N, C-alpha and C positions, 0 to 999 in steps of 0.2 A: 370155700374158695377152691376152684378147680386147679389142678396141677397142670402146667403146660404139657403138651403132647410133643415128643421128640421123635424124630425120623432119623434112621441111620441110612437112608437112601442117599446115594451119591448124586449131587446136583451139578458137579462141574466135571469135565474130562479128568481122568487120573491115569496113572501107569500102572497097569496090573503086572502080577509076577509072570504071567505068560508073555506080556510085552517085554518085560525085562530079559527073559530066557531068550526070546527071539533076537532081540538086539545083541545080547552077549554072544549068541551062537553066530550071528552074522560077522561080529568083530573077531571072533576066534578063528573063523574060516580065513578071513584075510590075513591074520597074523600068522597061521599056520602056513599058508600059501607062500608067505614071504620068509619063513623060517625064524620068525620073531616069537619069543616067549615073553608074555606080558601079564600084568594084572588088569582085569576088566571089572570096573565097578559100575553099578546103576543105582542111582538115588532118586527118591521122590521129589516133588516139588517144594518139600521142606528141608531138603538136605539130609533125609534120613535113608539109611542103606537098605535097598531092596535085594541087591545081589552082589556078590563078589566072587570072581573066578581068579585063581592064581594058577597060571599055567607052570608046568614043571621047570624047575631050574631058576625061577625068577628070584631076584634079590628081595629079601624081606622088606627092605625100605620103600619098594615100589607099591606096597600095600597102602601106606599112608599117603604117598604122593597121589596115587589113583583116586582115592577118597577125597583129597584136598582139590584135585582138578575138577571132579564131578560137583563138589560143593560150590566152588567158585562159579562154574557155569550156571548153577541154579541161582545162586544169590545174586549174581550180577547179570543174568540173563543174556549172556554172551559167550562166546568161545574164549577159552583161556589164552588162545593165540593173540587176541586183541590186547592183552595185558603184556604178553611176551614182546610184541611188536612195540608197545608204548614204553617199555622199559629201555629200549634202544634210542628213543627220541630224547632230545634235550628236556632235562627236567624229569625224565621217566622213573628216577629212582623214588619219586614219591608214591609210586604204586606199591612199593615194597611196604609202605606203612598201612595199607589198606587192610582191615581185618577180613579174614576169610577169603583172601584173594592170593592165588598163586599164579605167577606170571610165567608159565611153562605150557606150551602146546600140549594138547591131548584131552582137553575137556570141552564138551559141547553140550548144549542145552537139547532137550527133547521136547518136541511140540505135538500137540494133539488138537486139532481144530483151531490153530493159531494160538493156543494157550500153552505156556511152558508146563509141563507135567513132571519133568525130572531132568536127569543129566547123565551122561556117560563120562567116565573118567579112565583114561588108559595110561599105564606107565610100565616101563620096562626096557625099552630101547631109546633112541634118540626122541627128542621132542617132536620133530617132524614126523618120524615113523609112528610115534604114539597118535599124532593127529590123523595119520592115514588110517590107522585101525579104528580110531573112534568115529571118523567119517563113514567107514564101512558099516559100523554098528548102527548109525543113525540111517543110513540108506536101506538097512535090513528091517527097520521099523515101519 
């Protein structure tokens, strides 16, 4: 009986380390331009860490928050701002019970050829400012 032949060739779009570095650099440029020090996280489509950059002086707690924002954006295929806005609506407190969901702006999915290949998560300043930086990262992709 012949053994099956396996291929390690990638058949779907994916986020490379070079992609992650380019996205991070674009986000960091925006953060520095505004004078905001943050943590910038890039995750793959499974919610696994590809890169993490912690700018000088950022509180340690932002490391976990940035990762949670990226993971939420990947797992739910949407911006974490959707959850933040949802929390403000009547009955929105139910969002807090969702596993792997953080309802704070600053997490955005990353798409390649219309397919989610990962996410960016930013934490360190206000949620709106985190969102601005994350958006700059996406635009740099």
